[in-house]
N, C-alpha and C positions, 0 to 999 in steps of 0.2 A: 808740860809747857813751862812750869815754874823753874826747872833746872836748865832749860834751853837757853843758850846765849846767842843773841842776834848779831853780835859783832860790834856793837857800839859801847858807849859808856853805861854805867849802872843806871843812870837816870834815863837814858834812851831805851835801855832794855826794859825798864819798869813800864815806860809808856807803851812800848810795843806789846808787852804782856797784857796790859790793860785793854788795849784796842782789840787784841786777838780774843780776849775773854768776852768783850762786848759783841764781837761778830759771832762768837759761839752762841750767844743768847739771841742775837738778832742778825742773822746772816744777810738780810736784805736791806740793811741800813746803809744807804748810799753815802751819807756824810761820814760815817765811821770808816767806810772803805777808803774814802778820799784822805782822811786823816792818816790811815795806815800807810798808804802809798807815800804821802808827803813825809811822814816820819821816817820811813825806811830809806828813801832816797837822800834824806838829809843826815844820815848816820855819819859820824866822824867829820861833821862840818861840810858834807858834800862828797859824793863818791868820785873817784878817779882811778886810773890804772894802778896806783900805788896803795889803794885802800885795802883794808882787811878782807880776805876772801870770804869770810863768814858774813860780813856786812854786805858785800856784793851779792852773795847768794840770797840774803834776806830781802834785798830790794828787788831782785829778779823774781823771787817767789811771790812777793806782794803784787808786782805788776802782772805776772802771769795769772794769778787768781782773780785779780780785779778785772782784767780785760777778758777773761773767760766768762765772767758773769755779766760784764757790760761791754761787749765787743764793738759797739757803735760809737764809742767816745774817741773820735779822731784825734783830739788834742792830746790824749794820754798816749796814743800810739806814737805820736811825734816825740813826746817827752821821753818815752821809753827808748826810742831810737837814739835820741840825743844822749841819753845816759849810756847806752851801749857803745856809742861812738867814742865817748870820753873815756870809757873803761877799756874796751877791747879793740875798737877800730871800725873800719869801714864795713867789713864783711858782716860783723855781728849786727851793726845798725841796719844794713840792707835786709837781713833776715827778719828783723822786727818790722820794717816797712812792708815787706812782702806779706807777713801775717796780717798787718793792718789793712792793706788794700784788698786782701782776700776776705776780710771780715766786713769791710764797708767800702765796697768797690765804687760806690756812687759819690764819694766824698771829694769834692773839688779841692778842698784845702789839703787833704792828705796826699793826693796825687801831685799837687803843686809842690808841696814840701819834699816829697820823695824824688820827683824829677829834678828839682833844684839841687837836692843833696847829691844826686848822681852826677849832675853836670859839674859840680864843684869837686868831686872826689875821683872822677874817672877821666882818662885821657882818650878814650875810644869813642869818637863821635858816633859811629854806627850803633854801638851798644846804647849810648845815651838816647839817640834818636829812636831806637826800638822801644825804649821805655816810654818816651813821650807818646809814641803811637799807641801803646797800650793804654796810656792815660787818656788819650783823645777818644779812643773807642769806648772807654768807660764813662767819662764825664764830659766829653766834648759837646753834648747836646744840652747841658745844664743851662738854664736861663742866666745863671750867674757864673758862667765858666770863664769869664774874661781873665781872672788871675792866672788860670792854667794856660790859656792861649798866649797871654803876655809872656809867661815864663818860657814857653816853647819858642816864640819868636825871638826873645832875648838870647836864647841859646844859639839859634841859627845866625843871628847877627854877630855873635861873638866869634863864631867859626867862619864868618863871612860867606855863608851859603845863601846868597841872595835869591837864587832860583827856588830854593826850598821855602824861603819866606813868602814868595809870591804864591807858591803852591798851597801853603797853609792858609793864606788870606783868601785864595779862591775857594776854599772849603768853608771858611767862616762866614763869608758874605751870604750864604744860603741858610744860616742858622739863626732862628729868632732868639735874640739874647739882649741883655740889658744895654750893652754898649755897642750894638751892631753898627751904628753910624760911623764911628771913628775907624773901624776896620775897613768899611767900604771906601771911605775917603782915601785911606792909604793904598788900598788895592787899586783904585782908579788912577792915583798918581803913578804907581809903579807900572800900570798897564801901558802907559805911554811909551815906555822904553822896552817893551817886550814885543816879539813878533806876533802877527795875527794868529798864527797857528797855536799859540799858547793862551789866547784870550777866549777861545770858545771851541767846542767840539767841531770836528771836521764836517759833520753833516749840517750843523748850524751855519758854518761859514759857507758851505756850498749853497745852502738855501738863500742866504743873504746875497751872495754873488749873483745867483740866478734872478733874484728880485731886482737888483740894480740893473742887470742887463736888460730885463724886460722893460724897466722904466725908461731906459735910454735907447729903445729900439730904433728910434728915428735918427739917432746919431750915427753918422757913417763910421764903419770899422776903422780903427786906428786914429780916430779924431781925438780920443781921450788918452792922455799919457798914463802909463802904468802907475806913476806916483799919484795921479789924480784919482784913479780907480781905487788905489789902496786907501787914500784919504777918505773917500766916500764909504768904503767898506769899514774903516775904523770908526767913522761916525755912526754907522749902523750898529756896529758892535757895542759902542759906548751907549747908545740908546737901549740896546738889549740889556746891558748891565744896569742901567737905570730902572728898567722894568724889574730886574732881579731885586734891586734895592727896594723898590716900591712894594714888591710882594713880601720881602722879609720884614719891612716896616709894618705892613698890615698884620702879618702873623705875630709879630712882637706885640703889637697893640692888643690883639685878641688875648694873648696870654697875660699881659700886664694886669688885666682885670682880676685874675686869680693870684698872680705872683705878688701883687701889692698887698694882698690880704694875709700872706704867710708871715706870721710874726716869729715863728720859731722853726727855722729850716734844719735844725740839728736835733739829735736825740737827747732826751733828758727823762729822768725817772718820774718827774711830776706830770700830772695829767694835763691834757690839752682841753681848752674850753670848747664848748659846743660849736661856737662860730668857726674855730679852726678846723674841726672835723668836717663841718658842713662845706667849708671852702675846698678842702681836699676832694670831697665827693664830687662837687660841681666841676672841679678842675679835671678830674678823671673822666667825668661824663663828656666834657668838651673834647678832650684829647682823643677819646674813643670815637667820638663822632667825626673827627678829622680822618681817622682810619689809617694812620701811618704806624706800622708795627713797632719800629725802633723807638719812636717818640713815646708811644703808649707804654712800652715796657720800661723805658727809662723813667718816666714819670711815676710809675708804680714803685720802682726801686727808690726813687727820691722820697716818695710818700712814706714808704715803709721804714725809712730811717726815723722820721719824726713820729710815725704812728706804729712803731714796732710792737707795742704791747696791745694793740687793738686787733682782735681776731677778725673783726668784720672786714678790714682791709686785706688781710691775708686771704680770707675766703673769697673776696671779690677778685683778687689777683689770680688765684688758682682757677676760679670759674671762667675768668676771661681767657686764661691760657689754655684751658681744656677745649675752648671753642676754636682755637687755632689749629689748623691742620698739621698733624705730625709733631705735636708738642707735648706728648704724654710724659716724657722724661723731665721736661722743664716744669710741668705741673707737679710732678712728684717731688722735685727739688724744692719747690715753693712750699709744699705741705711739710716737708722735712725741716726746712728752716724755721717755719712757724712753730712746729711741734717740739723740736729739739732745742731751739735756741732762744726764741723771743717771747712767744705768748705764755704767760704764767700758767702753770698747771691748774690753778684754780679756775681757769676758763677753758674747759676741755672740748668746747664745740669744734674747734678746728682740728683737733686730734681725732674726733669721731668722724669728721668729714674725710680726713686722711684715710681712716680705716675703710670707709665705704669706697674710696678711690682705689685702694689696693684690692678690695673684694671685687670691684668691677674689672680690675686688671687680671683677675684669676689668682691672686696671691692671698688666699684665704688665711693661711697660717700667720702671715704678717698682720693681716687685719685683726685677728684674734689677739696677737701679741700686743698690738696697740691698745686694745681694750684692757688687757691685763695690766699694762703699764700704767694706765690711768687709775685703775682700781688699787694699784700698789700705793699710790699717794692719796687717792680719794676713795677709800673702801666703801663709803656710804653714798656714792653718787648714783642716784636712782637712774638717771637717763643712760648712764654708761652700762649699768647692769641690764637694763631692759634692752638696750641696743645689742649687747653681747648675746642675750637670750634669743632675741629675734634672729640674729645672724646664725646662731647655732641651729635654730629651727629651719632656716632656709637651706642649710647644708646638711643637717643631720636629723631633721624631723622634730615632731612635737616633744617626744621624750627627752631629746637633747636640750631643748629649751627649758623644760621643767627641771631638769637636772641642774641647770645653771641657777635657777631660783632656789632650789633646795640647798645647794652648796652655799649660797650667800645667806640664806636664812639660818643656816647652821653656824655661820662664822661669828665669832665673838667680836670681831672688829667692826661689824656692820651695826649701825645704830638702830634702835627699836623703831624710830620713826620711818626709817628706810625700809625696814622689814615689813612694816604695815603696808607700804605702797607695793612691795614685791608680792605679798600675799594677794592683793587685789589684781595684780598683773597675772599671777598664776591662774587665778580663777577666770580671768578674762580670756586667757588662752584656751582653757577647757571649754568655755562657753562659745567664743567666737570661732576658734580654729577647729576644735574637735567637734563642736556642735553638741556638747553634753552639759546643759545647764544644771542638771542634778549633781553632777560631779563638781561643778563650780560652786554650787550652793554648799556642798559638804566642806569645801575648803574655807569658805567664809565662816560657816558655823563652827568648824573645828578650831579656828584661830581667833574667834571673837574674844575669848577671855584674855588673850595676851595683848590686845590693842584697844583697851577700853578708853584710852585717852587720845586716840588717833582720829583726827578729823578725816584725812584721806581714806582711811579704812572704812569708816561708817558711811561716808559719802558714796564710795564705790559700791558698798554692800547695798545701800538703799537704791541707787540708780540701777544696779544690776537687776533687782527684783522689779522695779517699775518698768524697765525696758523689755521685760519678757513678753513675747507675743502671746495674746490670749484670744479666746473666742467667747461667745455668750455662755458656753457650757463651763469654761475653765476660769472665767474672770473672778468668780467668787473664791475659788481656791487660791488664786494669785493674790487677791485682796487680803486674805488672811495671812499670807506670807509677808506681804508688805507691812501690814499692821503689826506683825510680830517684830519686824526689824525696828519700827518706830517705837514700839513699846520697850524693846531692849535698850535702844539708845537713850530713852528717857529715864529708864529705871536702873540700868546696869552700867552704862558708860560713865566716864569721868570727864566728859566734855563740858566746856563752859556753857552757861545758860544761853548766851548769844548764839553760840554755834548750834546748840539744840534747836533754838528758835528757827534758824535758817533751814535746818534739815526738816523740821516739822512743817514749815511753810511749803516745802516741796511736796510733802505728803498731802497737805491740804489742797494744793493745786491738782494733785492726782484725784482726790475725792471729787472735786467739782467736775473734772473732765471725764472720769470713768466710773464714778460712784453710782449707786442705785438710788431709788426714790427715798430710801431711808437714810441717805448719807448726810442730809442737812443737819440732823441732830448732832452727829459726831463732829461735823465741820464747825458748828457753832460752839460746841464744847471746847474744841481745840483753840478756836479763835479767842475765847474768853481766857483760857489758860496761857496762851502764848502772848496775846496782845492786851490783855486786861490790865487794870491798875494793880499795884503790888498787893492790895488786899485780897484779890481773887486770882491773880496770875500764879501759875505753877508749871513753868516749862519743863522742869525736871520732876520726876516722881520717885527718884532714888539715886543711888550712886553718890559720889562726892568729888569735889574739886580741891586740889592742893592749896593750902593757905598761902597767901602771898604771891600766887601766880597771877598772870594777866592773860587776857585773850590772845594778845600778840605773841607772848612767849609760848602759849599753848599751840598756836597755829604754826609758828615758824621755828621754834627751838626744839631740839631733840627732847622727847619726853623722858622722865625718869623711869628707870626700870621698875617693874612690879616688885613688891616686897613679899617674901615668903618666909614661913617659919622654918626653923631647923629641921623639923620632922618632914615638912614638905620637900625641902631640898634633898634630904636623905632618901626620900621615896622617889625622887626624880620628877615630882610634879611641877617643879619650876622650869623645866626644860621644854620649850615648844617643839624641840626636835622629836620628842616622843610621838607627837602626832604624825610628823613626816615619816618616821620609821614605820609606822603602822599603815601609812597611806601610800600606795604605790604611785608611780609617776603619772599613770593615766587617770588617777582620781577614783578608781573603783574601790569598794570596800573589801577589806580582807575578811575572809570567812572565819 
C-alpha cells in the first residue's frame, strides 16, 4: 500500500493511505468509509472524463467496496451514478442505478432519481415508461411515494400523454398515502372530460345503470333523453369515486398512527431506540391484520431498510412468508439476504434458522455448510456447535453427534469456557438420548480437572446427579454421588465463593426435599458455612481464585487456560484430548 499511487497529489495519496490503514484496523468504521469515498471522488479537484485513469479507478474502487458493505445507502448510489455520468456517460450511470435499485428496491428517492435521469437522457418514451412502471411496482405503495408519482406524471405531461396521466391517477386514488387528497382532486377534475367507459369497470357501470333504471321504473320509456341518463349515471359514478376517496382517507388515517412515529425511514449504522422498534412491530401487526399480501410484503421491505441489522425483523419476515402458500423460494431469499448481506455475523440466530429451513427442505448438506460458515467466524459459539451436533444426530445417529463434540473439544480455536459447556452437552446426550447415565458420569468425571473454573460445567454436573431417578433402595447411593460433586466443587474448583454458595444452596434444597432423618445436621452445618458471618463462614474448603478477578469476569469472560509444568506438557498430561482418545464415542471404557 505504501508504494501504491492512487492517482492524486502526494498530499491526497497520503490521506488515502492513512484512511486505508485505518480501515484495515477497523473495517466497520462508517465515518472512515465516508471519508475515504469523499477523498477519492475529490481527487484532482473533482473527477471528470479528463481525469487521471488511476484516480478514476481509485474512486470506483472506493465506491464499490463502500456500497458492498453498506448497500442500503441510497444517497451514495445516486452520487456514484452522478460521478459515472460525468466521467463515462449515460450507460455507466444506468449500470450504477440498476445496481442501486437491486440493492434497495424499496427506496422512493432512488427510483425517483433513476427515472428522472432516464427521462432526461433518453428519447424513447416507451423505454422510459417501462422504467417508471418498474418503479411503480417497487415503491408505488409507499406512504411517502408522492415524489415518485409526481415525477411519473411530470414525464407524461411533457410528452402530452393525457390519457396516461388519467390512468396513473386512477391507480393512485386507491393508495393510502400522505398526499392522497390532491391526487383525487385532480382525478375528479379530469374525469369530467373522459367518457364513462374510462371512469369505472364495465360491470360497475352496468350495475349503476340497472339501479337507475329500477329507480325510474314508473317513467315511460323514452321519456328521459340519453343526455339526461348519462348525466344521472355520471353523478352516480362521481358518488362512487367519493366513496373510493372516503375509503382511501380512512386507510390513510389508520396508517398515519404509525407513519407519524417513524423518525428514521432510511438506513443508518447507528442503533434505533426502543420506541422506533416497537412502532415498526405494531405497524407490521396492523398491516398483517388487514390481510393484503402486497401491502404486507412492501411494509416488511420498508422496515428492513431501517432495521436491516435487527435479526428479529428478518426472522419475523421469513416466518410470515413461510406461512404463505407456495412461497418457499421467497422465504429462502429472505434468509439468504439476512444471512449473507445484512445481519452481523455476531448475531447468528437468523443463520441457524436458515439452516433449519434448508434442513426442512431436504438440503441437509447446505444446512451443515451454514453451521460451518458460522463457526469459521465464531469458533466458540456454543449454540451453533450444539445445533450442528443435534443435526448430525438427527441424520447420522448418536455417534455422529458425539464426533462433532470431540472435534470441537480437540480444536485449539475453541475457548475453554465453550469446551466446558460442550462436555456437559456430550454427557447429556449419553444420558438423555442413549439412556446411559453411567457413561455420562464418566464424561463428567474424566473432564473435571480441565474445567475447575467453569460455572456451566459444575452446574451441569451437579444438576445431572440431582436429576437422576432414584428409589428407596438407590437414594442413598445417589446421595453419596451428589455429595461428592458438592465436595469437589468446594474443595477442588476455582469458582468464586458467591458461585459456590449458589450451587451449595441447590444441594441444600435437595437435602430438605430428599434427605433422610439425619439430614438436618448436614443442612445446618452447610447453612452456617454458607450464610454465616465471616468469622464462621467457609463456602470453600480448598482450591483458589485468581487474584484480581471478579465474579462477573469469571461468569462471562473466557477463563484462563490451566498452567502446566514443562514435564507435564512433555508427558502429554496437559492435553484433555488424551481422555477423548481413550474414550470411544459411545462412552464405554476401553479394556
